[in-house]
Every structure is written in structure tokens, then in C-alpha cells.
C-alpha positions in Angstrom: 107.3 94.3 120.4 108.1 92.7 123.8 110.9 90.6 122.2 112.6 93.6 120.7 112.4 95.4 124.1 114.0 92.4 125.6 116.8 92.5 123.0 117.3 96.1 123.8 117.6 95.5 127.5 120.1 92.6 127.1 122.1 94.7 124.6 122.1 97.6 127.1 123.6 95.5 129.8 126.2 94.0 127.5 127.3 97.4 126.2 128.1 98.5 129.8 131.1 96.2 129.7 132.6 98.4 127.0 131.7 101.8 128.5 135.3 103.1 128.4 135.2 102.6 124.6 132.3 105.1 124.4 134.2 107.7 126.4 137.3 107.4 124.3 135.2 107.6 121.1 133.6 110.8 122.3 137.0 112.3 123.3 138.3 111.6 119.8 135.2 113.4 118.3 136.4 116.5 120.2 139.2 116.9 117.7 137.1 117.8 114.6 134.8 119.8 117.0 137.7 121.9 118.2 139.2 122.4 114.7 135.9 123.4 113.1 135.0 125.7 116.0 138.3 127.5 116.0 138.3 127.9 112.2 134.9 129.4 112.0 135.4 131.5 115.1 138.4 133.0 113.4 136.4 133.6 110.2 133.5 135.2 112.2 135.9 137.6 114.0 137.4 138.8 110.7 134.0 139.1 108.9 131.4 141.0 110.8 128.8 140.5 108.0 128.5 136.7 108.6 125.0 135.4 109.3 126.4 133.7 112.5 128.5 135.6 115.0 131.2 134.2 117.3 128.6 133.2 120.0 126.3 131.5 117.4 129.3 129.6 115.9 130.3 128.3 119.3 126.7 127.4 120.1 126.2 125.7 116.7 129.2 123.4 117.0 128.5 122.5 120.6 125.0 121.4 119.7 126.2 119.7 116.6 128.7 117.8 118.7 125.9 116.4 120.8 123.5 115.9 117.9 126.0 114.1 115.6 127.0 111.7 118.4 123.3 110.9 119.0 122.3 110.3 115.4 125.5 108.5 114.4 125.1 104.7 114.0 127.8 102.0 114.4 126.1 98.9 113.0 127.4 98.9 109.4 130.6 96.8 109.8 128.8 94.3 112.2 126.1 93.7 109.5 128.7 93.5 106.8 130.7 90.9 108.7 127.6 88.9 109.4 126.8 88.7 105.7 130.4 88.1 104.5 131.4 85.6 107.2 128.2 83.5 107.1 127.1 84.6 110.6 123.8 85.8 109.2 122.5 82.2 109.1 122.0 82.0 112.9 119.9 85.2 112.9 117.5 84.6 110.0 116.2 81.4 111.7 115.4 83.3 114.9 111.8 84.6 115.6 112.6 88.2 115.0 113.5 90.4 112.0 117.3 91.0 111.6 116.8 94.7 110.7 114.9 95.4 113.9 117.3 93.3 115.9 120.3 95.4 114.7 118.2 98.6 115.4 117.8 97.5 119.0 121.5 96.8 119.4 122.5 100.1 117.9 120.0 102.1 120.0 121.4 100.5 123.2 124.9 101.8 122.1 123.6 105.3 121.6 121.9 105.3 125.1 125.1 104.1 126.8 127.2 106.5 124.7 125.2 109.6 125.8 124.9 108.4 129.4 128.7 107.8 129.7 129.5 111.2 128.1 127.0 113.3 130.0 129.7 114.6 132.4 132.2 115.6 129.6 129.4 117.3 127.7 128.3 119.2 130.8 131.9 120.3 131.5 132.2 121.6 128.0 128.9 123.5 128.4 130.1 125.1 131.7 133.3 126.2 129.9 131.4 127.7 127.0 128.2 128.8 128.8 128.8 132.5 128.6 128.8 132.2 124.8 125.7 130.1 124.5 122.6 131.6 122.9 120.0 128.8 123.0 116.4 129.5 122.2 115.0 127.0 124.7 111.3 126.6 124.7 109.2 123.5 125.2 108.0 123.4 121.6 111.5 123.8 120.3 112.8 121.0 122.5 109.9 118.8 121.1 110.9 119.7 117.5 114.5 119.0 118.3 113.7 115.6 119.7 111.5 114.8 116.7 114.3 115.7 114.3 116.8 113.8 116.4 114.7 110.7 116.1 114.3 111.1 112.4 118.0 111.9 111.9 119.0 108.7 113.8 116.6 106.5 111.9 117.6 108.0 108.6 121.3 107.4 109.4 120.5 103.9 110.6 118.7 102.8 107.4 121.3 104.5 105.2 124.1 102.6 106.9 122.1 99.4 106.9 121.5 99.8 103.1 125.2 100.3 102.5 126.0 97.2 104.6 123.6 95.1 102.5 125.9 95.7 99.5 128.0 93.0 101.2 125.7 90.6 99.5 127.4 91.7 96.3 130.8 93.0 97.2 133.5 91.6 99.6 134.4 95.0 101.1 132.2 98.1 101.6 134.6 100.2 103.7 135.6 102.5 100.7 132.0 103.0 99.7 131.0 103.8 103.3 133.9 106.2 103.9 133.1 108.1 100.7 129.4 108.4 101.6 130.3 109.4 105.1 132.4 112.3 104.0 129.7 113.6 101.6 127.1 113.0 104.3 129.0 115.1 106.9 129.2 118.0 104.5 125.6 117.9 103.5 124.5 117.4 107.1 126.1 120.6 108.2 128.6 118.9 110.5 131.6 120.4 108.7 130.2 124.0 108.3 126.8 125.6 109.0 124.6 125.2 106.0 123.1 128.6 106.6 126.4 130.0 105.2 125.4 128.7 101.7 123.6 130.8 99.0 119.9 130.7 99.4 119.3 128.5 96.3 122.0 126.0 97.2 120.7 125.9 100.8 117.1 125.2 99.6 118.5 122.2 97.6 120.5 120.9 100.6 117.4 121.2 102.8 115.5 118.9 100.6 118.1 116.1 100.9 117.9 113.6 103.8 121.2 114.5 105.3 120.3 117.9 106.7 117.8 116.1 109.1 120.6 114.1 110.7 122.4 117.2 112.2 121.5 120.6 110.8 117.8 120.7 111.6 118.0 119.5 115.2 120.8 122.0 115.8 119.2 125.0 114.2 115.8 124.6 115.9 117.5 124.9 119.2 119.8 127.8 118.5 117.9 129.9 116.0 114.6 131.7 116.6 113.0 129.9 113.6 109.2 130.1 113.3 107.5 126.9 114.3 105.3 126.9 111.2 108.5 126.5 109.1 109.1 123.1 110.7 105.9 121.4 109.4 107.0 121.0 105.7 110.4 119.8 106.8 108.9 117.3 109.2 107.0 115.9 106.3 110.1 115.7 104.1 112.0 113.9 106.9 109.2 111.3 107.3 109.1 110.8 103.5 112.9 110.3 103.3 112.7 107.8 106.2 110.1 105.8 104.3 112.2 105.9 101.2 115.2 104.4 103.0 113.1 101.9 104.9 111.5 100.6 101.6 114.9 100.6 99.9 116.5 98.7 102.7 113.7 96.1 102.8 113.9 95.7 99.0 117.6 95.3 99.0 117.4 92.9 101.9 114.9 90.6 100.1 117.0 90.5 97.0 120.2 89.9 98.9 118.8 87.2 101.1 117.8 85.2 97.9 121.4 84.9 96.8 122.9 84.5 100.3 124.7 81.2 100.9 126.5 79.9 104.0 128.2 76.6 104.4 129.6 74.6 107.4 128.8 75.0 111.0 
């Protein structure tokens, strides 16, 4: 594991050169945050029977803004280009696994992203602090961190799996964009899933996408019984294993037909 930690440290120092890119990326993510928040605040003010009030809506989207930026990955097009352009050859002969190598690179980006944007996030929190209704207890923070980790890894292996289709197709951008739109809806990034009918919500909560945004958010803002987390923790772990196995299987099949020529 030491070699992967070394890769992480080197990638971390390299990413610091592009720190302004992370700030600008976060600032652009404020646009959908603002639109969604204003829309649902307006709905909550008109409808007093909603499950979430104005304060809860503001709190939900603020936490979702942080969570979605932590669990988002940005490795897909780099992996796709490595496969399409023949760059993969120089990695598969190295003494480390390409999947873990990309994971270390992407994790370093997330660390820099959150470090560089800590001040903007803190300023937003100060501005909205009077509306915040967090249920902050140590066990809830631990649960949130667990689901954040699961959500990030699930997203990473979903994106890696999509990128591996570059073994078979020249472009995957349309596939990725379509899946990303569906994923954002099912993850609760567009609207709080708790607004859905009970039966529909129960189906959504069994899918992997809710663990990338909805669960880390709700365990922090809702007074949800801790015992309810256990089955969902198991589901998250099972989905992670499914995507890991699927990713490894697709990698092995793709690498058999991979060809690169020239130097």
C-alpha cells in the first residue's frame, strides 16, 4: 500500500498547481444550488404541508452542495482518453494496478477541492446559519462520514465502469451525460427524495445512487434513528462490491482486446 500512498502524495502536490480550477468549478456548482434552493423554498412557503419546511430545505441543499462535491469524481474522461489514445500501455507495465492508481489521483483532487473551497463554504454557512437545523452528534457525524466514503467509492467505480466502455466505443460522453442526469435525480441532488411517495422512496433507497448524496445529507439534518442506518449500510457495501466486481470483470475483458501501436 505504500506505493499507492506515494502516488497519492505526488498527485496531491501536482494538483496544487491547478488550485484555481477547483475554486472556479465550485463557484459554477453554486448555480444549480441557488436555482434548486430558491425553487423549493418558494414551494415550501406556498405549501405548509410539505415534509420539509423552509429551514429544512435550505439546510438540505447546503449539505447536498458539500456532499455532492465530495462524492463527485472526475476521472472518467482521463481513463477514456488513456484507452482511446493508447496511453494505457505505459501504465499496465508499471508495478501497480491501474484502477487503484486512478483512485489515488482522483482522491487527491477531492482533497484539494474541499481544502480550496473551505472558505467559500464557510461564508455560505455564515450567511445561512440562522436557517440551519443540523442534528449534530458524534454518532451522526460518523454515519455521515461512512456514507460519504461509500458514496464516493460507488461514484468512482460507476464512472470507471462507464470509462471502460472506451474499449468498445470511440466516445462515451453521451452515455456518461445520460447516466449523470439520471444519477443526480435518483441521488436526491435535484430534489429531496423524501418528497416522493413512500413506495417510490423505498425503491429509490434500494438503488446505489441514494448513497452518493441523499443518505449523507439526511443523517445530518434529520433526527433519523441510528438503528435505521444498519440495513442501509449493508446495502451500500453490497452495491460497492457489485460495482467493484463489475469494474474488474469489464477491465479484464477490455484489456484482452486492447491494442496500442507506435511509441
